[in-house]
Legacy VTK file of the C-alpha trace (Angstrom):
# vtk DataFile Version 3.0
C-alpha trace
ASCII
DATASET POLYDATA
POINTS 92 float
-21.106 2.258 -7.137
-18.767 1.582 -9.924
-17.680 -2.224 -10.050
-14.917 -1.555 -12.601
-11.475 -2.083 -11.096
-9.347 1.023 -10.907
-5.998 -0.809 -11.256
-4.879 -0.014 -7.722
-4.290 -2.484 -4.933
-3.965 -1.674 -1.372
-1.398 -3.917 0.411
-1.303 -3.939 4.170
2.353 -4.513 5.161
4.150 -4.756 8.485
7.837 -3.669 8.802
10.436 -2.597 11.245
11.729 1.057 10.736
15.417 1.737 10.996
15.912 -1.632 12.704
13.992 -0.690 15.770
11.077 -2.810 16.963
8.186 -3.029 17.042
6.975 -3.407 13.529
4.841 -0.594 12.139
1.896 -0.930 9.947
2.263 0.315 6.220
-0.611 0.698 3.768
0.909 0.589 0.203
-1.357 1.881 -2.724
0.105 0.317 -5.901
-1.050 0.827 -9.507
-0.819 -2.633 -11.245
-3.199 -5.263 -12.377
-2.148 -8.241 -10.495
-2.295 -8.859 -6.678
1.022 -10.729 -6.635
2.721 -7.817 -8.522
1.289 -5.240 -6.065
2.731 -7.198 -3.156
6.174 -7.378 -4.680
6.200 -3.535 -5.457
4.881 -2.686 -2.022
7.515 -4.760 -0.243
10.162 -3.122 -2.497
8.979 0.318 -1.899
8.873 -0.120 1.857
12.435 -1.597 1.862
13.589 1.252 -0.325
12.083 3.651 2.323
14.270 2.075 5.063
12.052 -0.612 6.364
13.339 -4.157 7.140
11.606 -7.420 7.793
8.727 -6.324 5.441
5.849 -8.739 4.942
2.620 -8.290 3.226
-0.215 -9.270 5.466
-3.357 -8.799 2.988
-3.948 -7.369 -0.420
-7.194 -6.033 -1.868
-7.973 -4.333 -5.186
-9.728 -0.993 -5.146
-13.028 -1.741 -6.876
-14.843 1.506 -6.382
-12.831 4.493 -5.937
-15.667 6.801 -4.847
-16.105 4.435 -1.824
-12.632 4.909 -0.525
-12.407 6.859 2.747
-11.562 10.594 2.296
-8.277 10.320 4.090
-7.079 7.655 1.484
-8.050 9.349 -1.630
-4.836 11.315 -1.959
-2.882 8.126 -1.663
-5.064 6.508 -4.292
-4.604 9.483 -6.676
-0.663 9.556 -5.985
-0.629 5.777 -6.576
-2.228 6.319 -9.991
0.301 9.250 -10.695
3.632 7.710 -9.451
2.922 4.064 -9.348
2.883 3.655 -5.665
2.259 5.471 -2.418
2.919 4.483 1.130
1.133 5.515 4.428
2.976 4.517 7.582
1.139 4.374 10.907
3.381 5.414 13.664
1.567 3.171 16.088
2.098 -0.623 15.618
LINES 1 93
92 0 1 2 3 4 5 6 7 8 9 10 11 12 13 14 15 16 17 18 19 20 21 22 23 24 25 26 27 28 29 30 31 32 33 34 35 36 37 38 39 40 41 42 43 44 45 46 47 48 49 50 51 52 53 54 55 56 57 58 59 60 61 62 63 64 65 66 67 68 69 70 71 72 73 74 75 76 77 78 79 80 81 82 83 84 85 86 87 88 89 90 91
C-alpha cells in the first residue's frame, strides 16, 4: 500500500436533479490538494450539471489509488485528467 496522497478527494454529495425530489447521491472525484476546495468544486460541478440543493455530506482524500474499488478507477483517472468527475446514483 502506498501512503502517498494522490491529490484526489472523493466528496459524497446529495442533490435534487431537475427540481424533482428525492435527493440523489453523487460521488465527486476532485483533483485538488485541500478538502475544503474539493467540496467547493464538487458542489459547483453538481450544480453545473443541473442539480439543486446540493450539499456535501463527507469528504475523504484518496491515499492509495490501488486500493480503490475497480468501478471507481475510471472516475479517479478522469478526475486526474479533467479536474473532476461525477458518479450519480439513480436511487437515493
